[in-house]
Phi, psi and omega in degrees: 000319179299314181292319176297320179291325178292323180299312181297317180300320186274346187234000182235116184294323174302310182298313181299320180294319179298310184298313182291325180296313180299316176297318178294321180289322180293311184272320182062222175277006177105157180285148177242127182283139171230104178279135184236075173248163174297341182269100184299321179298319178295321178298315182295321178296312182294315180302313180293316180296319179289322173302318179295319180294317181298327179290320182296318182271354182069046186300318183299315182293322177292324178291327178292318173300318176303316179293317178295322178298322179293324181289318185269306181280341182098344180201154179236146179230136175227133181254122179284115183229183178239135182233101186288351180264007176292137177276064183202147182296316173275120188255030170295141180221165180237121180257126179284137179230135177275148186304326182302331188273354170264100186200160178237093185298330185261019178271084185279325185242125180302144177234156178289334185256016181203143167237179179300111173096352184222137170252146183233157171275185181292344181263001179090006179275136175298135177246323179218145169250141180263109184259113174304141181291339176217153180290139179305338179274348181291147181292335180276352184279159177235159184301320182252047181292165181281169181215161179245137177276117181253129178304141183294340181295339183249014180245127172258116184237117184236123177206165179266117180276114180259342181227146175301134182083358181293132184248338178238152185273156176240138180312133176293344180276355188308312181294339185265353183302314176297329182290321175300319179296317178302316182295319182291316179298316179296318178297317179292325180291322177294319179296315182300317181296321179291323181292320179298317178298322182290330184291333179270113177288322181195163175230144179260134176225144185259143177260002185268156177292155180304328185266012179287146182273008182290157184309126181254146176251149180288135181300137178063019173283155183249143175235136178281143176236124178286143181293135174074023181243163173242133185243164176254128178277156173300153178303137176081007180245148180234157181243137178228163174238150176289139178283142177281087184250013178240136002286152185290164183296335182267004180296313180294325178295315177299317180298316180298319181297316180291318179297327176296318178290321179296318182292333184295322184287344178260000178062037177239153179293152179295330180295328176285318180300319184271345185065034184209124179245020187300327186262015178248149169268175186298314185297316182296318181299315179297319182295313178303316184288333179293319174297316179296319177297328179291322175295319178299313179299319180294319176301318179296322176301311181290330175293324178293311187285322186274332191236297192297320177298322176294315178299316180296322179301315177292324180293318179294320178299320180284322181298326180290342179267309187270341181217071183296338179293330178289326187255014181301129180099356180255129178298135183303136179076005181254138179264122183292156173300138184201163173226164179245132180250137180241171174297139178274171177264110185291139176278145182288338180241095184298330182292316176297320178298318180296321180292321178295320178296320177299318180295322179295323178293321182291323183266005173079017177272000170210169179231000000 
């Protein structure tokens, strides 16, 4: 499934665009930290230092790749490491790992406390991840290559759990894989029909009975026609041309129907999947986008709880060691209250949005 999903992502422009669009809309320019402690000076220092660190490690770009990996491979992995060359006081770094490299080559018999690439304790918590010493796709790798046991505390693993007890992710493109193939086959068939029709300049057909003694032509024989000339046909023969009927009128309808099904499993509107809103009015477009934005907000919430909060916890722990001036006033080992801010969804009419915000301020539904 992983290889098939990658094939479609790499060879189908619709698939590539959808996966990249979802990742870009989810992550945007990256999350921004807002520390909320009574100590205003501490808040400002931590916010500024964390922003400097996110820029140094390229957090937004890594999170976009992370989200794309979850969509195509079914899961994303980040390894919390240390990078002494970072231009930041805190030298925590994040190393991207592809799903293929989390595996256990010598796991011949399934275990209750282990799946391919992960070990668990008796409570079902991951304890170790098995990281292959080389990627299976590398020329230097071997089928039964060695692996290193990495503590689960420094591994960020993000996937959509669809079944109870599920420990590894499955590509989000899985339900759409047959549909991509159908779309490709229909497109190729339509193109072939158009090419065949274009190859025939004209056809000769006879109005005479089979037993007539008039000059006969061999079936499926070809005759050359000079450009810009008028010719005389044999007695009893007429000439016709193939009508240009490809692509058929229902080709676009079929493509729209297939794209609508493909987009549904990714929870995105067909207009975003196709990159075309020509057949939508304003209200329909807004309604579709509201559902899509809710999906983005849900993804961001799980990204915060499963990934960003853990990163911030590790960042604070290292900052208290290497840069105590940044965390002055913060209790040792304590993670301050904080929230994550993301890029907003712009309204098409800024004046209406401003008036609505003003009204919310007046009636006390926001601050």
